[in-house]
TIVOMAR-276793 format. One line per 8 residues: number of its first residue (from 1); their letters; for each residue x, y, z of N, C-alpha, C, O. Coordinates in steps of 0.02 Angstrom, whole numbers, padded with zeros to 5 digits. Example, Ala and Ser with C-alpha at 12.3 -4.5 7.8 and 13.67 -1.06 7.14 Angstrom:
BEGIN
1 = AS = 00660/-00284/00390/00615/-00225/00390/00660/-00165/00390/00712/-00166/00423 | 00642/-00112/00354/00684/-00053/00357/00645/00002/00394/00670/00057/00402
***
This chain:
BEGIN
1 = MSDDTRAP = 00042/-00058/00000/00000/00000/00000/00045/00061/00000/00091/00066/00040 | 00031/00108/-00044/00073/00168/-00048/00048/00220/00001/-00008/00216/00026 | 00090/00269/00013/00071/00324/00058/00014/00366/00029/-00022/00399/00067 | 00005/00366/-00037/-00047/00405/-00069/-00117/00381/-00048/-00164/00421/-00047 | -00124/00319/-00031/-00190/00293/-00012/-00202/00297/00063/-00258/00283/00085 | -00153/00316/00101/-00160/00317/00173/-00174/00386/00202/-00206/00391/00254 | -00151/00438/00170/-00158/00505/00199/-00171/00556/00144/-00147/00548/00088 | -00210/00607/00159/-00221/00659/00109/-00157/00696/00093/-00113/00704/00135
9 = QPSSGPDG = -00153/00718/00032/-00094/00756/00010/-00101/00829/00031/-00157/00855/00033 | -00046/00862/00046/-00049/00933/00062/-00077/00973/00005/-00064/00958/-00054 | -00115/01025/00021/-00143/01068/-00030/-00093/01123/-00046/-00042/01131/-00012 | -00110/01161/-00096/-00066/01217/-00113/-00088/01280/-00076/-00063/01334/-00092 | -00133/01274/-00028/-00158/01331/00010/-00104/01362/00053/-00049/01334/00058 | -00118/01419/00084/-00068/01455/00123/-00042/01417/00184/00015/01427/00204 | -00083/01373/00213/-00060/01337/00272/-00025/01271/00254/00008/01241/00298 | -00030/01249/00193/00004/01189/00171/-00026/01124/00196/00001/01071/00180
17 = GADAADSV = -00080/01127/00234/-00112/01067/00261/-00159/01036/00211/-00169/01061/00156 | -00188/00980/00230/-00235/00946/00188/-00299/00987/00181/-00320/01021/00228 | -00328/00985/00123/-00390/01021/00109/-00446/00986/00147/-00445/00925/00156 | -00496/01024/00168/-00553/00996/00206/-00588/00941/00167/-00612/00893/00197 | -00592/00948/00101/-00625/00897/00060/-00586/00831/00060/-00614/00779/00043 | -00523/00833/00078/-00482/00773/00080/-00487/00736/00147/-00456/00684/00155 | -00525/00762/00194/-00528/00733/00261/-00555/00662/00259/-00600/00646/00220 | -00527/00619/00300/-00551/00551/00307/-00616/00554/00346/-00619/00588/00397
25 = GGAVHQDR = -00667/00520/00324/-00731/00519/00359/-00782/00567/00330/-00841/00565/00348 | -00761/00610/00285/-00808/00654/00250/-00839/00708/00294/-00897/00725/00283 | -00803/00734/00342/-00830/00787/00385/-00849/00847/00342/-00814/00865/00295 | -00905/00878/00360/-00929/00937/00324/-00913/00999/00366/-00928/01000/00426 | -00884/01047/00336/-00867/01109/00370/-00918/01162/00353/-00938/01168/00295 | -00940/01201/00402/-00992/01250/00391/-00976/01299/00336/-01020/01319/00298 | -00914/01319/00330/-00896/01369/00280/-00899/01341/00208/-00895/01380/00161 | -00905/01277/00200/-00907/01247/00134/-00976/01218/00118/-00987/01195/00062
33 = KLSHPDEQ = -01021/01218/00166/-01086/01185/00156/-01132/01229/00115/-01142/01288/00130 | -01160/01201/00062/-01208/01236/00021/-01277/01205/00034/-01284/01144/00037 | -01327/01248/00042/-01394/01222/00052/-01426/01205/-00015/-01411/01235/-00066 | -01469/01156/-00013/-01505/01134/-00072/-01579/01146/-00060/-01601/01143/-00003 | -01618/01159/-00113/-01689/01173/-00104/-01727/01118/-00068/-01775/01132/-00032 | -01709/01055/-00078/-01745/01000/-00047/-01714/00976/00018/-01733/00923/00043 | -01667/01013/00045/-01633/00993/00107/-01672/01016/00168/-01695/01073/00172 | -01678/00972/00217/-01711/00989/00280/-01659/01022/00325/-01610/00990/00345
41 = SEPAMDMH = -01669/01086/00341/-01621/01121/00383/-01652/01145/00449/-01618/01176/00489 | -01715/01131/00459/-01751/01149/00520/-01782/01086/00549/-01793/01037/00513 | -01798/01085/00614/-01830/01026/00644/-01898/01012/00611/-01936/01058/00597 | -01912/00949/00601/-01974/00930/00569/-02034/00936/00617/-02091/00940/00594 | -02021/00936/00681/-02075/00938/00730/-02118/01001/00727/-02177/00998/00744 | -02091/01057/00706/-02128/01120/00706/-02161/01136/00640/-02177/01194/00627 | -02172/01086/00598/-02200/01099/00532/-02274/01114/00533/-02299/01150/00490 | -02311/01087/00581/-02383/01094/00582/-02405/01131/00644/-02385/01114/00700
49 = ATDDTARI = -02445/01182/00635/-02471/01220/00692/-02519/01176/00732/-02558/01137/00703 | -02517/01182/00797/-02561/01145/00842/-02599/01195/00885/-02568/01240/00914 | -02664/01187/00889/-02702/01233/00931/-02697/01212/01004/-02676/01156/01020 | -02716/01257/01049/-02709/01244/01121/-02749/01184/01144/-02727/01147/01188 | -02807/01173/01115/-02849/01116/01134/-02813/01050/01121/-02813/01005/01162 | -02781/01045/01063/-02744/00984/01046/-02683/00976/01091/-02666/00920/01111 | -02650/01031/01108/-02592/01027/01151/-02612/01005/01222/-02578/00964/01253 | -02667/01033/01247/-02692/01013/01313/-02710/00939/01314/-02691/00903/01360
57 = QGVVVQTR = -02745/00917/01263/-02765/00847/01259/-02704/00801/01255/-02704/00748/01286 | -02653/00822/01219/-02592/00783/01215/-02557/00776/01282/-02533/00723/01300 | -02555/00831/01320/-02524/00829/01386/-02564/00784/01432/-02536/00746/01471 | -02631/00788/01429/-02674/00746/01471/-02663/00672/01456/-02656/00632/01501 | -02661/00655/01392/-02651/00585/01372/-02583/00559/01397/-02579/00504/01424 | -02531/00599/01387/-02464/00578/01409/-02460/00573/01485/-02429/00527/01512 | -02491/00620/01520/-02490/00619/01593/-02528/00558/01620/-02507/00527/01668 | -02584/00542/01588/-02622/00482/01607/-02578/00420/01600/-02578/00376/01643
65 = ADVGDKSE = -02540/00416/01546/-02496/00358/01536/-02439/00356/01586/-02418/00303/01607 | -02413/00415/01605/-02355/00418/01648/-02371/00412/01723/-02338/00375/01759 | -02423/00448/01746/-02438/00450/01818/-02512/00442/01833/-02535/00464/01886 | -02549/00411/01788/-02621/00404/01797/-02641/00365/01859/-02698/00371/01881 | -02597/00325/01886/-02613/00285/01946/-02591/00319/02011/-02597/00290/02065 | -02567/00381/02007/-02545/00418/02066/-02602/00460/02095/-02657/00459/02067 | -02589/00495/02149/-02641/00536/02180/-02658/00596/02136/-02618/00616/02093 | -02717/00625/02147/-02737/00684/02108/-02688/00741/02118/-02675/00779/02071
73 = ERIADVLR = -02661/00747/02178/-02613/00801/02191/-02550/00792/02150/-02523/00840/02121 | -02525/00730/02146/-02466/00716/02105/-02480/00728/02031/-02439/00756/01996 | -02539/00706/02009/-02558/00717/01939/-02562/00791/01924/-02539/00814/01872 | -02591/00830/01970/-02596/00903/01961/-02527/00934/01957/-02515/00979/01916 | -02480/00912/01999/-02412/00938/01997/-02379/00925/01929/-02346/00968/01901 | -02388/00864/01904/-02359/00846/01839/-02391/00887/01784/-02356/00913/01740 | -02457/00894/01784/-02491/00934/01734/-02467/01007/01737/-02453/01037/01685 | -02463/01035/01796/-02441/01104/01805/-02372/01114/01773/-02361/01163/01737
81 = QRFLDIGL = -02326/01068/01787/-02258/01074/01760/-02258/01066/01684/-02222/01103/01649 | -02296/01020/01659/-02297/01009/01586/-02328/01067/01549/-02305/01085/01495 | -02380/01096/01577/-02410/01155/01544/-02363/01214/01548/-02361/01255/01501 | -02326/01221/01602/-02275/01273/01607/-02221/01263/01554/-02199/01310/01522 | -02201/01200/01545/-02149/01184/01495/-02169/01203/01424/-02127/01223/01384 | -02233/01197/01408/-02255/01213/01339/-02284/01283/01334/-02308/01304/01281 | -02281/01321/01389/-02302/01391/01386/-02376/01403/01391/-02400/01454/01367 | -02413/01358/01422/-02485/01368/01432/-02500/01380/01506/-02478/01342/01549
89 = DLGDDRIR = -02536/01433/01520/-02557/01448/01588/-02632/01436/01593/-02673/01477/01572 | -02650/01377/01622/-02720/01358/01625/-02755/01379/01688/-02817/01381/01690 | -02719/01395/01739/-02750/01412/01802/-02761/01350/01845/-02768/01295/01819 | -02762/01360/01910/-02765/01304/01956/-02830/01265/01952/-02830/01203/01957 | -02887/01299/01942/-02951/01264/01938/-02953/01216/01879/-02975/01159/01885 | -02929/01238/01822/-02929/01196/01762/-02881/01137/01770/-02896/01081/01750 | -02823/01149/01801/-02774/01096/01811/-02803/01044/01859/-02795/00984/01848 | -02836/01065/01912/-02866/01018/01960/-02922/00977/01926/-02929/00918/01940
97 = ALAAEVAG = -02961/01009/01883/-03013/00973/01847/-02983/00920/01800/-03009/00864/01796 | -02929/00938/01766/-02896/00891/01722/-02864/00834/01762/-02865/00777/01740 | -02836/00850/01821/-02807/00799/01864/-02861/00750/01887/-02849/00689/01890 | -02919/00775/01904/-02974/00731/01925/-02996/00687/01866/-03013/00628/01876 | -02996/00715/01806/-03013/00676/01747/-02963/00620/01735/-02982/00563/01720 | -02899/00635/01743/-02847/00585/01733/-02852/00531/01787/-02847/00472/01772 | -02863/00551/01849/-02866/00503/01904/-02928/00458/01899/-02927/00401/01921 | -02982/00484/01871/-03044/00447/01867/-03048/00398/01810/-03094/00358/01806
105 = S = -03001/00401/01765/-03005/00356/01706/-02970/00291/01716/-02970/00249/01671
***
């Protein structure tokens, strides 16, 4: 095996090092990356708008699966934290009603 197949050759650039395109493993450098029209460059999760009703229902379903067998107080604490995490302020009465719904199912 010759040395040509083992290591990239020095470039004629000012630093004399191997060119980024010659890197083993095909690493992509930000300064060389070109975007393409069909390339996904943003998270896919935020593609569809969700209304508050659907978000609330999703939190309730997930909370039921995670802590549905716990006390209403524990369920309310989890709901409160999850709604805070997604930026919804439902108020204590609504959270307690949802906790009772989760506990009763």
